[in-house]
mmCIF file of the N, C-alpha and C atoms, coordinates in Angstrom:
data_MODEL
# 
_entry.id   MODEL 
# 
loop_
_atom_site.group_PDB 
_atom_site.id 
_atom_site.type_symbol 
_atom_site.label_atom_id 
_atom_site.label_alt_id 
_atom_site.label_comp_id 
_atom_site.label_asym_id 
_atom_site.label_entity_id 
_atom_site.label_seq_id 
_atom_site.pdbx_PDB_ins_code 
_atom_site.Cartn_x 
_atom_site.Cartn_y 
_atom_site.Cartn_z 
_atom_site.occupancy 
_atom_site.B_iso_or_equiv 
_atom_site.pdbx_formal_charge 
_atom_site.auth_seq_id 
_atom_site.auth_comp_id 
_atom_site.auth_asym_id 
_atom_site.auth_atom_id 
_atom_site.pdbx_PDB_model_num 
ATOM 1   N N  . MET A 1 1  ? 62.634 13.702 98.390  1.00 0.00 ? 1  MET A N  1 
ATOM 2   C CA . MET A 1 1  ? 63.982 13.366 98.785  1.00 0.00 ? 1  MET A CA 1 
ATOM 3   C C  . MET A 1 1  ? 64.965 14.091 97.867  1.00 0.00 ? 1  MET A C  1 
ATOM 4   N N  . VAL A 1 2  ? 65.942 14.713 98.449  1.00 0.00 ? 2  VAL A N  1 
ATOM 5   C CA . VAL A 1 2  ? 66.955 15.437 97.691  1.00 0.00 ? 2  VAL A CA 1 
ATOM 6   C C  . VAL A 1 2  ? 68.071 14.465 97.305  1.00 0.00 ? 2  VAL A C  1 
ATOM 7   N N  . SER A 1 3  ? 68.477 14.500 96.051  1.00 0.00 ? 3  SER A N  1 
ATOM 8   C CA . SER A 1 3  ? 69.550 13.622 95.583  1.00 0.00 ? 3  SER A CA 1 
ATOM 9   C C  . SER A 1 3  ? 70.878 14.017 96.221  1.00 0.00 ? 3  SER A C  1 
ATOM 10  N N  . LEU A 1 4  ? 71.869 13.151 96.091  1.00 0.00 ? 4  LEU A N  1 
ATOM 11  C CA . LEU A 1 4  ? 73.202 13.478 96.613  1.00 0.00 ? 4  LEU A CA 1 
ATOM 12  C C  . LEU A 1 4  ? 73.754 14.725 95.935  1.00 0.00 ? 4  LEU A C  1 
ATOM 13  N N  . THR A 1 5  ? 73.522 14.852 94.636  1.00 0.00 ? 5  THR A N  1 
ATOM 14  C CA . THR A 1 5  ? 73.973 16.042 93.916  1.00 0.00 ? 5  THR A CA 1 
ATOM 15  C C  . THR A 1 5  ? 73.247 17.275 94.436  1.00 0.00 ? 5  THR A C  1 
ATOM 16  N N  . GLY A 1 6  ? 71.948 17.146 94.695  1.00 0.00 ? 6  GLY A N  1 
ATOM 17  C CA . GLY A 1 6  ? 71.168 18.258 95.231  1.00 0.00 ? 6  GLY A CA 1 
ATOM 18  C C  . GLY A 1 6  ? 71.652 18.684 96.604  1.00 0.00 ? 6  GLY A C  1 
ATOM 19  N N  . LYS A 1 7  ? 72.009 17.717 97.447  1.00 0.00 ? 7  LYS A N  1 
ATOM 20  C CA . LYS A 1 7  ? 72.534 18.035 98.781  1.00 0.00 ? 7  LYS A CA 1 
ATOM 21  C C  . LYS A 1 7  ? 73.850 18.803 98.673  1.00 0.00 ? 7  LYS A C  1 
ATOM 22  N N  . TYR A 1 8  ? 74.699 18.380 97.738  1.00 0.00 ? 8  TYR A N  1 
ATOM 23  C CA . TYR A 1 8  ? 75.967 19.080 97.527  1.00 0.00 ? 8  TYR A CA 1 
ATOM 24  C C  . TYR A 1 8  ? 75.714 20.512 97.057  1.00 0.00 ? 8  TYR A C  1 
ATOM 25  N N  . HIS A 1 9  ? 74.840 20.678 96.092  1.00 0.00 ? 9  HIS A N  1 
ATOM 26  C CA . HIS A 1 9  ? 74.531 22.027 95.598  1.00 0.00 ? 9  HIS A CA 1 
ATOM 27  C C  . HIS A 1 9  ? 73.960 22.904 96.708  1.00 0.00 ? 9  HIS A C  1 
ATOM 28  N N  . ASN A 1 10 ? 73.077 22.347 97.538  1.00 0.00 ? 10 ASN A N  1 
ATOM 29  C CA . ASN A 1 10 ? 72.512 23.110 98.659  1.00 0.00 ? 10 ASN A CA 1 
ATOM 30  C C  . ASN A 1 10 ? 73.604 23.544 99.628  1.00 0.00 ? 10 ASN A C  1 
ATOM 31  N N  . TRP A 1 11 ? 74.528 22.612 99.969  1.00 0.00 ? 11 TRP A N  1 
ATOM 32  C CA . TRP A 1 11 ? 75.641 22.957 100.859 1.00 0.00 ? 11 TRP A CA 1 
ATOM 33  C C  . TRP A 1 11 ? 76.493 24.052 100.237 1.00 0.00 ? 11 TRP A C  1 
ATOM 34  N N  . TYR A 1 12 ? 76.837 23.892 98.969  1.00 0.00 ? 12 TYR A N  1 
ATOM 35  C CA . TYR A 1 12 ? 77.709 24.858 98.288  1.00 0.00 ? 12 TYR A CA 1 
ATOM 36  C C  . TYR A 1 12 ? 77.068 26.248 98.264  1.00 0.00 ? 12 TYR A C  1 
ATOM 37  N N  . ASP A 1 13 ? 75.796 26.310 97.885  1.00 0.00 ? 13 ASP A N  1 
ATOM 38  C CA . ASP A 1 13 ? 75.107 27.604 97.812  1.00 0.00 ? 13 ASP A CA 1 
ATOM 39  C C  . ASP A 1 13 ? 74.996 28.261 99.184  1.00 0.00 ? 13 ASP A C  1 
ATOM 40  N N  . ALA A 1 14 ? 74.702 27.468 100.227 1.00 0.00 ? 14 ALA A N  1 
ATOM 41  C CA . ALA A 1 14 ? 74.610 28.020 101.581 1.00 0.00 ? 14 ALA A CA 1 
ATOM 42  C C  . ALA A 1 14 ? 75.970 28.538 102.042 1.00 0.00 ? 14 ALA A C  1 
ATOM 43  N N  . LYS A 1 15 ? 77.022 27.775 101.798 1.00 0.00 ? 15 LYS A N  1 
ATOM 44  C CA . LYS A 1 15 ? 78.363 28.202 102.208 1.00 0.00 ? 15 LYS A CA 1 
ATOM 45  C C  . LYS A 1 15 ? 78.788 29.436 101.428 1.00 0.00 ? 15 LYS A C  1 
ATOM 46  N N  . ASP A 1 16 ? 78.457 29.493 100.157 1.00 0.00 ? 16 ASP A N  1 
ATOM 47  C CA . ASP A 1 16 ? 78.773 30.660 99.335  1.00 0.00 ? 16 ASP A CA 1 
ATOM 48  C C  . ASP A 1 16 ? 78.063 31.905 99.865  1.00 0.00 ? 16 ASP A C  1 
ATOM 49  N N  . ALA A 1 17 ? 76.880 31.708 100.466 1.00 0.00 ? 17 ALA A N  1 
ATOM 50  C CA . ALA A 1 17 ? 76.121 32.816 101.049 1.00 0.00 ? 17 ALA A CA 1 
ATOM 51  C C  . ALA A 1 17 ? 76.596 33.153 102.460 1.00 0.00 ? 17 ALA A C  1 
ATOM 52  N N  . GLY A 1 18 ? 77.562 32.371 102.994 1.00 0.00 ? 18 GLY A N  1 
ATOM 53  C CA . GLY A 1 18 ? 78.152 32.702 104.285 1.00 0.00 ? 18 GLY A CA 1 
ATOM 54  C C  . GLY A 1 18 ? 77.726 31.856 105.460 1.00 0.00 ? 18 GLY A C  1 
ATOM 55  N N  . SER A 1 19 ? 76.971 30.777 105.230 1.00 0.00 ? 19 SER A N  1 
ATOM 56  C CA . SER A 1 19 ? 76.573 29.937 106.362 1.00 0.00 ? 19 SER A CA 1 
ATOM 57  C C  . SER A 1 19 ? 76.860 28.470 106.058 1.00 0.00 ? 19 SER A C  1 
ATOM 58  N N  . GLY A 1 20 ? 77.014 27.693 107.118 1.00 0.00 ? 20 GLY A N  1 
ATOM 59  C CA . GLY A 1 20 ? 77.235 26.268 106.954 1.00 0.00 ? 20 GLY A CA 1 
ATOM 60  C C  . GLY A 1 20 ? 78.673 25.866 107.194 1.00 0.00 ? 20 GLY A C  1 
ATOM 61  N N  . PRO A 1 21 ? 78.898 24.546 107.264 1.00 0.00 ? 21 PRO A N  1 
ATOM 62  C CA . PRO A 1 21 ? 80.242 24.032 107.534 1.00 0.00 ? 21 PRO A CA 1 
ATOM 63  C C  . PRO A 1 21 ? 81.188 24.263 106.359 1.00 0.00 ? 21 PRO A C  1 
ATOM 64  N N  . SER A 1 22 ? 82.481 24.301 106.646 1.00 0.00 ? 22 SER A N  1 
ATOM 65  C CA . SER A 1 22 ? 83.478 24.555 105.605 1.00 0.00 ? 22 SER A CA 1 
ATOM 66  C C  . SER A 1 22 ? 83.811 23.303 104.798 1.00 0.00 ? 22 SER A C  1 
ATOM 67  N N  . LYS A 1 23 ? 83.356 22.132 105.268 1.00 0.00 ? 23 LYS A N  1 
ATOM 68  C CA . LYS A 1 23 ? 83.642 20.893 104.546 1.00 0.00 ? 23 LYS A CA 1 
ATOM 69  C C  . LYS A 1 23 ? 82.355 20.135 104.264 1.00 0.00 ? 23 LYS A C  1 
ATOM 70  N N  . TYR A 1 24 ? 82.406 19.316 103.208 1.00 0.00 ? 24 TYR A N  1 
ATOM 71  C CA . TYR A 1 24 ? 81.268 18.494 102.811 1.00 0.00 ? 24 TYR A CA 1 
ATOM 72  C C  . TYR A 1 24 ? 81.749 17.053 102.694 1.00 0.00 ? 24 TYR A C  1 
ATOM 73  N N  . ALA A 1 25 ? 81.062 16.135 103.365 1.00 0.00 ? 25 ALA A N  1 
ATOM 74  C CA . ALA A 1 25 ? 81.446 14.723 103.355 1.00 0.00 ? 25 ALA A CA 1 
ATOM 75  C C  . ALA A 1 25 ? 80.734 13.981 102.232 1.00 0.00 ? 25 ALA A C  1 
ATOM 76  N N  . ILE A 1 26 ? 81.491 13.158 101.518 1.00 0.00 ? 26 ILE A N  1 
ATOM 77  C CA . ILE A 1 26 ? 80.937 12.324 100.455 1.00 0.00 ? 26 ILE A CA 1 
ATOM 78  C C  . ILE A 1 26 ? 81.178 10.871 100.838 1.00 0.00 ? 26 ILE A C  1 
ATOM 79  N N  . ASP A 1 27 ? 80.093 10.159 101.129 1.00 0.00 ? 27 ASP A N  1 
ATOM 80  C CA . ASP A 1 27 ? 80.178 8.742  101.489 1.00 0.00 ? 27 ASP A CA 1 
ATOM 81  C C  . ASP A 1 27 ? 80.431 7.946  100.211 1.00 0.00 ? 27 ASP A C  1 
ATOM 82  N N  . LYS A 1 28 ? 81.427 7.090  100.224 1.00 0.00 ? 28 LYS A N  1 
ATOM 83  C CA . LYS A 1 28 ? 81.796 6.346  99.017  1.00 0.00 ? 28 LYS A CA 1 
ATOM 84  C C  . LYS A 1 28 ? 80.913 5.116  98.776  1.00 0.00 ? 28 LYS A C  1 
ATOM 85  N N  . HIS A 1 29 ? 79.972 4.822  99.672  1.00 0.00 ? 29 HIS A N  1 
ATOM 86  C CA . HIS A 1 29 ? 78.984 3.745  99.526  1.00 0.00 ? 29 HIS A CA 1 
ATOM 87  C C  . HIS A 1 29 ? 79.604 2.457  99.004  1.00 0.00 ? 29 HIS A C  1 
ATOM 88  N N  . ASN A 1 30 ? 79.107 1.958  97.876  1.00 0.00 ? 30 ASN A N  1 
ATOM 89  C CA . ASN A 1 30 ? 79.565 0.679  97.321  1.00 0.00 ? 30 ASN A CA 1 
ATOM 90  C C  . ASN A 1 30 ? 80.925 0.769  96.649  1.00 0.00 ? 30 ASN A C  1 
ATOM 91  N N  . ASN A 1 31 ? 81.517 1.933  96.630  1.00 0.00 ? 31 ASN A N  1 
ATOM 92  C CA . ASN A 1 31 ? 82.869 2.085  96.097  1.00 0.00 ? 31 ASN A CA 1 
ATOM 93  C C  . ASN A 1 31 ? 83.892 1.831  97.197  1.00 0.00 ? 31 ASN A C  1 
ATOM 94  N N  . ASN A 1 32 ? 83.441 1.182  98.250  1.00 0.00 ? 32 ASN A N  1 
ATOM 95  C CA . ASN A 1 32 ? 84.260 0.915  99.429  1.00 0.00 ? 32 ASN A CA 1 
ATOM 96  C C  . ASN A 1 32 ? 85.208 -0.245 99.142  1.00 0.00 ? 32 ASN A C  1 
ATOM 97  N N  . LYS A 1 33 ? 86.361 0.049  98.605  1.00 0.00 ? 33 LYS A N  1 
ATOM 98  C CA . LYS A 1 33 ? 87.343 -0.975 98.261  1.00 0.00 ? 33 LYS A CA 1 
ATOM 99  C C  . LYS A 1 33 ? 88.323 -1.172 99.410  1.00 0.00 ? 33 LYS A C  1 
ATOM 100 N N  . GLY A 1 34 ? 88.679 -2.406 99.663  1.00 0.00 ? 34 GLY A N  1 
ATOM 101 C CA . GLY A 1 34 ? 89.666 -2.689 100.688 1.00 0.00 ? 34 GLY A CA 1 
ATOM 102 C C  . GLY A 1 34 ? 89.045 -3.177 101.979 1.00 0.00 ? 34 GLY A C  1 
ATOM 103 N N  . PRO A 1 35 ? 89.820 -3.198 103.049 1.00 0.00 ? 35 PRO A N  1 
ATOM 104 C CA . PRO A 1 35 ? 89.376 -3.759 104.322 1.00 0.00 ? 35 PRO A CA 1 
ATOM 105 C C  . PRO A 1 35 ? 88.618 -2.763 105.197 1.00 0.00 ? 35 PRO A C  1 
ATOM 106 N N  . PHE A 1 36 ? 88.183 -1.650 104.642 1.00 0.00 ? 36 PHE A N  1 
ATOM 107 C CA . PHE A 1 36 ? 87.574 -0.586 105.435 1.00 0.00 ? 36 PHE A CA 1 
ATOM 108 C C  . PHE A 1 36 ? 86.099 -0.858 105.690 1.00 0.00 ? 36 PHE A C  1 
ATOM 109 N N  . SER A 1 37 ? 85.595 -0.444 106.836 1.00 0.00 ? 37 SER A N  1 
ATOM 110 C CA . SER A 1 37 ? 84.169 -0.574 107.113 1.00 0.00 ? 37 SER A CA 1 
ATOM 111 C C  . SER A 1 37 ? 83.387 0.598  106.532 1.00 0.00 ? 37 SER A C  1 
ATOM 112 N N  . LYS A 1 38 ? 84.066 1.720  106.286 1.00 0.00 ? 38 LYS A N  1 
ATOM 113 C CA . LYS A 1 38 ? 83.429 2.898  105.690 1.00 0.00 ? 38 LYS A CA 1 
ATOM 114 C C  . LYS A 1 38 ? 84.519 3.799  105.132 1.00 0.00 ? 38 LYS A C  1 
ATOM 115 N N  . ARG A 1 39 ? 84.234 4.454  104.009 1.00 0.00 ? 39 ARG A N  1 
ATOM 116 C CA . ARG A 1 39 ? 85.168 5.422  103.430 1.00 0.00 ? 39 ARG A CA 1 
ATOM 117 C C  . ARG A 1 39 ? 84.410 6.695  103.117 1.00 0.00 ? 39 ARG A C  1 
ATOM 118 N N  . THR A 1 40 ? 84.996 7.832  103.477 1.00 0.00 ? 40 THR A N  1 
ATOM 119 C CA . THR A 1 40 ? 84.382 9.135  103.253 1.00 0.00 ? 40 THR A CA 1 
ATOM 120 C C  . THR A 1 40 ? 85.425 10.081 102.692 1.00 0.00 ? 40 THR A C  1 
ATOM 121 N N  . ASP A 1 41 ? 85.066 10.775 101.617 1.00 0.00 ? 41 ASP A N  1 
ATOM 122 C CA . ASP A 1 41 ? 85.906 11.845 101.084 1.00 0.00 ? 41 ASP A CA 1 
ATOM 123 C C  . ASP A 1 41 ? 85.347 13.165 101.585 1.00 0.00 ? 41 ASP A C  1 
ATOM 124 N N  . TYR A 1 42 ? 86.214 14.149 101.801 1.00 0.00 ? 42 TYR A N  1 
ATOM 125 C CA . TYR A 1 42 ? 85.775 15.473 102.221 1.00 0.00 ? 42 TYR A CA 1 
ATOM 126 C C  . TYR A 1 42 ? 86.205 16.505 101.193 1.00 0.00 ? 42 TYR A C  1 
ATOM 127 N N  . VAL A 1 43 ? 85.291 17.409 100.887 1.00 0.00 ? 43 VAL A N  1 
ATOM 128 C CA . VAL A 1 43 ? 85.565 18.534 100.000 1.00 0.00 ? 43 VAL A CA 1 
ATOM 129 C C  . VAL A 1 43 ? 85.647 19.766 100.885 1.00 0.00 ? 43 VAL A C  1 
ATOM 130 N N  . ILE A 1 44 ? 86.703 20.545 100.750 1.00 0.00 ? 44 ILE A N  1 
ATOM 131 C CA . ILE A 1 44 ? 86.896 21.763 101.537 1.00 0.00 ? 44 ILE A CA 1 
ATOM 132 C C  . ILE A 1 44 ? 86.477 22.956 100.683 1.00 0.00 ? 44 ILE A C  1 
ATOM 133 N N  . PHE A 1 45 ? 85.517 23.739 101.184 1.00 0.00 ? 45 PHE A N  1 
ATOM 134 C CA . PHE A 1 45 ? 84.891 24.797 100.393 1.00 0.00 ? 45 PHE A CA 1 
ATOM 135 C C  . PHE A 1 45 ? 85.890 25.758 99.773  1.00 0.00 ? 45 PHE A C  1 
ATOM 136 N N  . ASN A 1 46 ? 86.817 26.303 100.568 1.00 0.00 ? 46 ASN A N  1 
ATOM 137 C CA . ASN A 1 46 ? 87.695 27.343 100.024 1.00 0.00 ? 46 ASN A CA 1 
ATOM 138 C C  . ASN A 1 46 ? 88.764 26.792 99.082  1.00 0.00 ? 46 ASN A C  1 
ATOM 139 N N  . ASN A 1 47 ? 88.785 25.471 98.867  1.00 0.00 ? 47 ASN A N  1 
ATOM 140 C CA . ASN A 1 47 ? 89.716 24.874 97.905  1.00 0.00 ? 47 ASN A CA 1 
ATOM 141 C C  . ASN A 1 47 ? 89.042 24.486 96.589  1.00 0.00 ? 47 ASN A C  1 
ATOM 142 N N  . ILE A 1 48 ? 87.733 24.717 96.462  1.00 0.00 ? 48 ILE A N  1 
ATOM 143 C CA . ILE A 1 48 ? 87.005 24.338 95.251  1.00 0.00 ? 48 ILE A CA 1 
ATOM 144 C C  . ILE A 1 48 ? 87.234 25.389 94.177  1.00 0.00 ? 48 ILE A C  1 
ATOM 145 N N  . LEU A 1 49 ? 87.738 24.945 93.037  1.00 0.00 ? 49 LEU A N  1 
ATOM 146 C CA . LEU A 1 49 ? 87.878 25.835 91.882  1.00 0.00 ? 49 LEU A CA 1 
ATOM 147 C C  . LEU A 1 49 ? 86.727 25.608 90.917  1.00 0.00 ? 49 LEU A C  1 
ATOM 148 N N  . THR A 1 50 ? 86.436 24.359 90.620  1.00 0.00 ? 50 THR A N  1 
ATOM 149 C CA . THR A 1 50 ? 85.310 23.982 89.763  1.00 0.00 ? 50 THR A CA 1 
ATOM 150 C C  . THR A 1 50 ? 84.798 22.631 90.235  1.00 0.00 ? 50 THR A C  1 
ATOM 151 N N  . PHE A 1 51 ? 83.603 22.272 89.794  1.00 0.00 ? 51 PHE A N  1 
ATOM 152 C CA . PHE A 1 51 ? 83.128 20.912 89.996  1.00 0.00 ? 51 PHE A CA 1 
ATOM 153 C C  . PHE A 1 51 ? 82.280 20.513 88.806  1.00 0.00 ? 51 PHE A C  1 
ATOM 154 N N  . GLU A 1 52 ? 82.258 19.228 88.541  1.00 0.00 ? 52 GLU A N  1 
ATOM 155 C CA . GLU A 1 52 ? 81.552 18.678 87.391  1.00 0.00 ? 52 GLU A CA 1 
ATOM 156 C C  . GLU A 1 52 ? 80.677 17.536 87.866  1.00 0.00 ? 52 GLU A C  1 
ATOM 157 N N  . VAL A 1 53 ? 79.473 17.438 87.326  1.00 0.00 ? 53 VAL A N  1 
ATOM 158 C CA . VAL A 1 53 ? 78.566 16.343 87.642  1.00 0.00 ? 53 VAL A CA 1 
ATOM 159 C C  . VAL A 1 53 ? 78.301 15.581 86.351  1.00 0.00 ? 53 VAL A C  1 
ATOM 160 N N  . ASN A 1 54 ? 78.603 14.300 86.345  1.00 0.00 ? 54 ASN A N  1 
ATOM 161 C CA . ASN A 1 54 ? 78.330 13.436 85.196  1.00 0.00 ? 54 ASN A CA 1 
ATOM 162 C C  . ASN A 1 54 ? 77.139 12.557 85.527  1.00 0.00 ? 54 ASN A C  1 
ATOM 163 N N  . GLU A 1 55 ? 76.169 12.518 84.644  1.00 0.00 ? 55 GLU A N  1 
ATOM 164 C CA . GLU A 1 55 ? 74.960 11.738 84.869  1.00 0.00 ? 55 GLU A CA 1 
ATOM 165 C C  . GLU A 1 55 ? 74.829 10.714 83.755  1.00 0.00 ? 55 GLU A C  1 
ATOM 166 N N  . TYR A 1 56 ? 74.360 9.544  84.107  1.00 0.00 ? 56 TYR A N  1 
ATOM 167 C CA . TYR A 1 56 ? 74.128 8.517  83.102  1.00 0.00 ? 56 TYR A CA 1 
ATOM 168 C C  . TYR A 1 56 ? 72.902 7.716  83.493  1.00 0.00 ? 56 TYR A C  1 
ATOM 169 N N  . THR A 1 57 ? 72.373 6.979  82.541  1.00 0.00 ? 57 THR A N  1 
ATOM 170 C CA . THR A 1 57 ? 71.250 6.093  82.778  1.00 0.00 ? 57 THR A CA 1 
ATOM 171 C C  . THR A 1 57 ? 71.757 4.664  82.687  1.00 0.00 ? 57 THR A C  1 
ATOM 172 N N  . ALA A 1 58 ? 71.549 3.911  83.731  1.00 0.00 ? 58 ALA A N  1 
ATOM 173 C CA . ALA A 1 58 ? 72.002 2.521  83.756  1.00 0.00 ? 58 ALA A CA 1 
ATOM 174 C C  . ALA A 1 58 ? 71.074 1.666  82.901  1.00 0.00 ? 58 ALA A C  1 
ATOM 175 N N  . THR A 1 59 ? 71.650 0.781  82.129  1.00 0.00 ? 59 THR A N  1 
ATOM 176 C CA . THR A 1 59 ? 70.888 -0.174 81.330  1.00 0.00 ? 59 THR A CA 1 
ATOM 177 C C  . THR A 1 59 ? 71.410 -1.565 81.643  1.00 0.00 ? 59 THR A C  1 
ATOM 178 N N  . SER A 1 60 ? 70.700 -2.570 81.183  1.00 0.00 ? 60 SER A N  1 
ATOM 179 C CA . SER A 1 60 ? 71.163 -3.938 81.440  1.00 0.00 ? 60 SER A CA 1 
ATOM 180 C C  . SER A 1 60 ? 72.516 -4.184 80.793  1.00 0.00 ? 60 SER A C  1 
ATOM 181 N N  . ALA A 1 61 ? 72.803 -3.512 79.679  1.00 0.00 ? 61 ALA A N  1 
ATOM 182 C CA . ALA A 1 61 ? 74.093 -3.678 79.008  1.00 0.00 ? 61 ALA A CA 1 
ATOM 183 C C  . ALA A 1 61 ? 75.237 -3.113 79.842  1.00 0.00 ? 61 ALA A C  1 
ATOM 184 N N  . THR A 1 62 ? 74.932 -2.171 80.735  1.00 0.00 ? 62 THR A N  1 
ATOM 185 C CA . THR A 1 62 ? 75.950 -1.551 81.577  1.00 0.00 ? 62 THR A CA 1 
ATOM 186 C C  . THR A 1 62 ? 76.617 -2.578 82.483  1.00 0.00 ? 62 THR A C  1 
ATOM 187 N N  . TYR A 1 63 ? 75.884 -3.591 82.885  1.00 0.00 ? 63 TYR A N  1 
ATOM 188 C CA . TYR A 1 63 ? 76.377 -4.539 83.882  1.00 0.00 ? 63 TYR A CA 1 
ATOM 189 C C  . TYR A 1 63 ? 76.856 -5.859 83.296  1.00 0.00 ? 63 TYR A C  1 
ATOM 190 N N  . LYS A 1 64 ? 76.976 -5.962 81.979  1.00 0.00 ? 64 LYS A N  1 
ATOM 191 C CA . LYS A 1 64 ? 77.424 -7.216 81.364  1.00 0.00 ? 64 LYS A CA 1 
ATOM 192 C C  . LYS A 1 64 ? 78.914 -7.259 81.242  1.00 0.00 ? 64 LYS A C  1 
# 
């Protein structure tokens, strides 16, 4: 199974090589705040200047 970050990298690399859709949808999952049934952010390829991926390991202390 490819991670969400891996899917984004695959889309970006394919689009950079000239194939694929011009936008990438990011499902906000449990960050769904408000009365919405679903929230999705879209990244537009030709507007990307840089991107950063932050990774962390969840511990029991994270949720206290």
